[in-house]
C-alpha positions in Angstrom: 121.1 18.8 67.0 124.3 20.4 68.1 125.7 19.0 71.4 125.6 21.3 74.4 129.0 22.3 75.8 129.0 23.3 79.5 132.5 23.3 80.9 133.2 23.7 84.7 136.7 25.1 85.3 137.5 23.8 88.7 140.3 23.3 91.2 139.7 23.4 95.0 143.2 24.9 95.4 143.3 28.7 95.1 145.8 30.7 93.1 146.2 28.2 90.2 145.0 30.5 87.4 141.5 29.2 87.4 139.7 32.6 86.9 142.5 33.8 84.6 141.9 30.8 82.5 138.1 31.2 82.5 138.3 34.8 81.5 140.9 34.3 78.7 139.5 31.1 77.4 136.1 32.8 77.2 137.7 35.8 75.4 139.6 33.6 73.0 136.5 31.5 72.1 134.5 34.7 71.6 137.1 36.2 69.4 137.1 33.0 67.3 133.4 33.5 66.7 131.9 31.2 69.3 129.0 32.7 71.3 130.2 32.2 74.9 128.7 32.7 78.3 131.0 32.8 81.4 129.1 32.0 84.6 131.0 33.5 87.5 130.3 31.0 90.4 133.0 32.4 92.7 131.7 34.7 95.4 134.9 36.8 95.0 133.5 37.9 91.6 136.9 38.2 90.0 135.8 37.0 86.6 133.1 39.6 86.5 135.6 42.4 87.5 138.1 41.0 85.0 135.6 41.5 82.2 134.9 45.1 83.2 131.7 44.8 85.2 131.6 47.0 88.2 129.6 45.9 91.2 126.8 48.4 90.6 126.3 47.1 87.0 125.5 43.6 88.2 121.7 43.8 88.2 121.1 40.1 88.1 123.7 37.6 89.4 124.4 33.9 89.7 122.7 34.0 93.1 119.5 35.0 91.3 119.9 32.1 88.9 120.3 29.6 91.8 117.3 31.0 93.6 115.1 31.2 90.5 114.8 35.0 90.7 116.2 35.4 87.2 116.8 33.2 84.1 120.0 32.7 82.2 119.1 35.0 79.3 118.1 37.7 81.7 121.2 37.5 83.9 123.8 37.1 81.2 125.4 40.6 80.6 127.2 41.7 77.5 130.9 42.6 77.8 133.2 44.7 75.7 134.1 41.6 73.8 131.6 40.6 71.0 130.2 37.1 71.5 131.1 37.0 75.2 128.6 37.4 78.0 129.0 37.0 81.7 126.6 36.0 84.5 128.2 38.0 87.3 128.8 37.2 90.9 128.6 39.4 94.1 129.4 38.6 97.7 125.8 37.5 98.1 127.0 34.2 96.7 129.2 33.6 99.7 126.2 32.4 101.8 124.7 30.2 99.1 126.1 26.9 100.4 124.2 27.5 103.7 121.1 29.2 102.4 120.5 26.6 99.7 121.4 23.5 101.7 117.8 22.7 102.5 116.5 23.5 99.0 114.9 20.5 97.2 117.1 19.1 94.4 119.8 21.6 95.5 122.5 20.0 93.4 120.6 20.7 90.2 119.7 24.4 90.7 122.3 25.6 88.2 121.7 22.7 85.7 118.1 23.7 85.4 119.1 27.3 84.5 121.9 26.4 82.1 119.5 24.4 79.9 118.3 27.8 78.7 121.6 28.5 76.9 120.9 29.3 73.3 121.8 26.6 70.8 125.5 26.8 69.8 126.5 28.7 72.9 129.6 27.5 74.9 129.1 27.9 78.6 132.1 28.2 80.9 131.7 28.0 84.7 134.3 29.6 86.9 134.0 27.6 90.1 135.1 28.7 93.6 138.3 27.2 95.1 136.3 24.7 97.2 134.4 21.5 96.7 131.2 22.7 98.2 127.6 23.0 97.0 128.5 25.6 94.3 131.1 23.4 92.7 128.9 20.4 92.9 126.2 22.4 91.1 128.6 23.2 88.4 129.7 19.6 87.9 126.1 18.4 87.8 125.3 21.1 85.2 128.5 20.5 83.2 129.3 18.2 80.3 133.0 18.3 81.2 135.5 19.6 83.7 138.7 21.6 82.9 141.3 21.6 85.6 144.0 24.3 85.7 147.0 23.0 87.5 149.9 25.2 88.6 153.3 24.0 87.7 154.7 23.9 91.3 155.8 21.3 93.8 152.3 20.5 95.2 150.6 20.5 91.9 149.3 16.9 92.1 148.4 17.2 95.8 144.6 17.5 96.1 144.0 16.6 92.5 142.9 13.1 93.5 140.2 14.7 95.7 138.9 16.7 92.8 138.9 13.7 90.5 137.1 11.8 93.3 134.4 14.4 93.4 134.0 14.2 89.6 133.7 10.4 89.9 131.1 10.8 92.7 129.0 13.2 90.7 129.2 10.9 87.6 128.0 8.0 89.7 125.2 9.9 91.5 123.9 12.8 89.4 125.6 13.3 86.0 126.7 10.1 84.3 127.8 12.0 81.2 130.3 14.1 83.1 133.9 13.7 81.9 137.3 15.3 82.4 138.0 17.7 79.5 141.6 18.0 80.4 144.4 19.4 82.6 145.9 22.8 81.8 149.3 23.6 83.3 149.6 27.2 84.3 152.1 29.7 85.7 155.0 27.7 84.3 158.5 29.2 84.4 160.9 27.3 82.1 163.8 29.2 83.7 163.0 27.1 86.8 164.0 23.5 86.7 161.2 22.7 89.1 158.6 23.8 86.6 160.0 21.4 84.0 160.2 18.6 86.5 156.6 19.2 87.6 155.4 19.2 84.0 157.2 15.9 83.3 155.7 14.3 86.4 152.2 15.5 85.5 152.4 14.3 81.9 153.8 10.9 83.1 151.0 10.6 85.6 148.0 11.9 83.6 149.1 11.3 80.0 146.9 12.6 77.2 144.6 14.4 79.7 147.2 17.1 79.9 146.9 19.8 77.2 150.0 20.2 75.0 150.0 24.0 75.6 151.4 25.3 78.9 150.5 28.8 80.1 153.7 30.6 81.1 154.2 33.0 84.0 153.8 36.4 82.2 153.7 39.9 83.7 151.0 40.9 81.2 148.7 38.2 82.4 149.1 39.5 85.9 148.6 43.1 85.0 145.5 42.6 82.8 142.9 42.1 85.7 143.8 45.5 87.2 142.8 47.0 83.8 139.5 45.0 83.9 140.5 43.2 80.7 141.5 39.7 79.6 145.2 39.7 78.6 144.0 39.0 75.0 142.6 42.5 75.0 145.2 44.2 77.2 148.2 42.9 75.3 147.2 40.7 72.3 150.8 39.9 71.4 152.1 39.0 74.8 153.3 35.4 75.5 150.3 34.9 77.8 147.9 35.9 75.0 149.6 33.7 72.4 149.5 30.8 74.9 145.8 31.2 75.7 144.9 31.4 72.0 146.8 28.2 71.3 145.2 26.6 74.2 141.7 27.7 72.9 142.5 26.0 69.6 143.3 22.8 71.4 140.2 23.2 73.5 138.0 23.5 70.4 139.6 20.4 69.0 138.7 18.4 72.1 135.1 19.6 71.9 135.1 19.0 68.1 134.0 22.6 67.6 135.9 23.0 64.3 133.9 20.0 62.9 130.6 21.4 64.2 131.4 24.8 62.7 132.0 23.2 59.3 
């Protein structure tokens, strides 16, 4: 039986390229032929918007998954990219931490739903920029955690807290959880600081850090305003090429090439 791959994309620090990575990794995997579902667990709903879903199109949402009002197959909506579906989010999700805090087995609400993923589907979870109940649900459901890390001065600040949360979830609720890797984002090689940060991160975290680095790129920044991944908006941009290369490395870590063969 093929192993299930559910990857939580998490960093409690905002503005590090988490949603951008979720959207473009999902697009790259789908374009490579892998059936992919992106679960938008961020109340801002940026991943949903970035894949072209307007608010009035979001009939069922992640909130419905968590409350049991809808199942994964019902809530996962097709996008303009073949093989890529998204379970959208709306502002209803903002109150989920409070509303679900007294629910029995509240840490496993998402896990129960994601077990419905069709065989061979890769599930990506775009977590909110916080280590609350929603992110814990993602980690309990996930097989691994991908951490986007901005190439800036405070890059490593707070990472220990995130890794501590992963360790706690592993010890209490999901022993199989592991770190998929660290992806450096928003790097500007014209800036000596970006190079120094990369060197420090690689020295500290070693092989956990992906070889590919996502550069600062105006096309990556423009794409969400056109409700598209950068891979669709400008397939030949530096950002698109970097995300495709990263997706290949990601598949290698998940041994997807071997599975496909």
